[in-house]
C-alpha positions as CSV (number, residue, x, y, z in Angstrom):
1,X,9.3,16.6,-8.9
2,X,6.1,14.6,-8.2
3,X,5.1,12.7,-5.1
4,X,2.4,10.2,-5.2
5,X,0.8,8.3,-2.3
6,X,-1.8,5.6,-2.1
7,X,-3.4,4.3,1.1
8,X,-5.0,0.8,1.2
9,X,-7.6,-0.4,3.6
10,X,-7.6,-4.2,3.8
11,X,-9.8,-6.7,5.5
12,X,-7.8,-9.8,6.4
13,X,-9.2,-13.3,6.1
14,X,-9.0,-16.0,8.7
15,X,-6.7,-14.1,11.2
16,X,-7.2,-14.4,14.9
17,X,-4.2,-12.6,16.4
18,X,-1.8,-9.8,15.7
19,X,0.9,-12.4,15.2
20,X,-1.1,-14.0,12.4
21,X,-1.8,-10.5,11.0
22,X,2.0,-9.9,10.7
23,X,2.4,-13.1,8.8
24,X,-0.1,-11.9,6.2
25,X,0.9,-8.2,6.0
26,X,4.7,-8.5,6.0
27,X,4.9,-10.5,2.7
28,X,2.6,-8.0,1.0
29,X,4.8,-5.0,2.3
30,X,8.0,-6.8,1.2
31,X,6.7,-7.7,-2.2
32,X,5.5,-4.2,-3.0
33,X,8.8,-2.6,-1.8
34,X,10.9,-5.1,-3.7
35,X,9.0,-5.2,-7.0
36,X,8.3,-1.5,-7.4
37,X,11.1,0.2,-5.4
38,X,8.7,2.3,-3.4
39,X,8.3,3.2,0.3
40,X,5.6,1.1,2.0
41,X,4.5,0.7,5.6
42,X,1.6,-0.4,7.7
43,X,0.1,2.9,8.8
44,X,-3.4,2.3,10.1
45,X,-5.3,-0.3,12.1
46,X,-2.1,-1.5,13.8
47,X,-3.9,-2.7,16.9
48,X,-6.7,-4.6,15.0
49,X,-6.0,-8.1,13.9
50,X,-8.5,-8.3,11.0
51,X,-7.8,-4.9,9.4
52,X,-4.6,-3.4,7.9
53,X,-3.9,0.0,6.5
54,X,-0.9,0.2,4.2
55,X,0.7,3.4,2.8
56,X,2.8,3.6,-0.3
57,X,4.8,6.5,-1.6
58,X,6.8,7.1,-4.8
59,X,8.8,10.1,-6.0
60,X,9.6,10.8,-9.7
61,X,10.3,13.7,-12.0
62,X,7.4,12.7,-14.2
63,X,3.7,12.6,-13.0
64,X,2.8,9.9,-15.5
65,X,5.5,7.6,-14.0
66,X,4.1,8.1,-10.5
67,X,0.6,7.2,-11.8
68,X,1.8,4.1,-13.6
69,X,3.7,2.8,-10.5
70,X,0.8,3.4,-8.2
71,X,-1.6,1.7,-10.7
72,X,0.7,-1.3,-10.8
73,X,0.9,-1.4,-6.9
74,X,-2.8,-1.2,-6.6
75,X,-3.3,-4.1,-9.1
76,X,-0.9,-6.2,-7.1
77,X,-2.6,-5.4,-3.8
78,X,-6.0,-6.1,-5.1
79,X,-4.9,-9.5,-6.5
80,X,-3.8,-10.9,-3.2
81,X,-6.2,-13.7,-2.3
82,X,-5.5,-13.6,1.5
83,X,-6.9,-10.1,1.8
84,X,-9.9,-8.1,0.6
85,X,-9.2,-4.6,-0.6
86,X,-11.9,-2.4,1.0
87,X,-10.7,1.0,-0.3
88,X,-7.9,3.1,-1.7
89,X,-7.1,6.7,-1.5
90,X,-4.5,8.5,-3.7
91,X,-2.8,11.8,-3.6
92,X,-0.5,13.5,-6.0
93,X,1.6,16.6,-5.1
94,X,4.0,18.6,-7.3
95,X,7.1,20.1,-5.6
96,X,5.8,23.5,-6.5
97,X,2.8,22.9,-4.2
98,X,4.9,22.2,-1.2
C-alpha cells in the first residue's frame, strides 16, 4: 500500500475577509475531492484571509497511481485563476515504512 500527500500554499487574489476566502477555497476543495476521489482539506493559514494551505491525500496499491493522481491534482490547483500557487510539498510513504 502507498500513501501520497501533497500540501499546497496559495496566495488568494482580491479577498478581504475570511468569508470571501471561504467562497474561493470551498469550490477548489470540492472540485479536487469530486474529480479525483481523494481526501482534501484546508490545513494551514486558516486565520489569514489572503493565504490558504490545502492538504491532499491518496491511498493506492500502486505507487505510480499515487504519483499520477497527485500530478493531476497539482495541475488542477495550479490552473485556478483566482489563486496563485506559491509552493507544493509532496510525501510518499509505503505501508512497510509505517
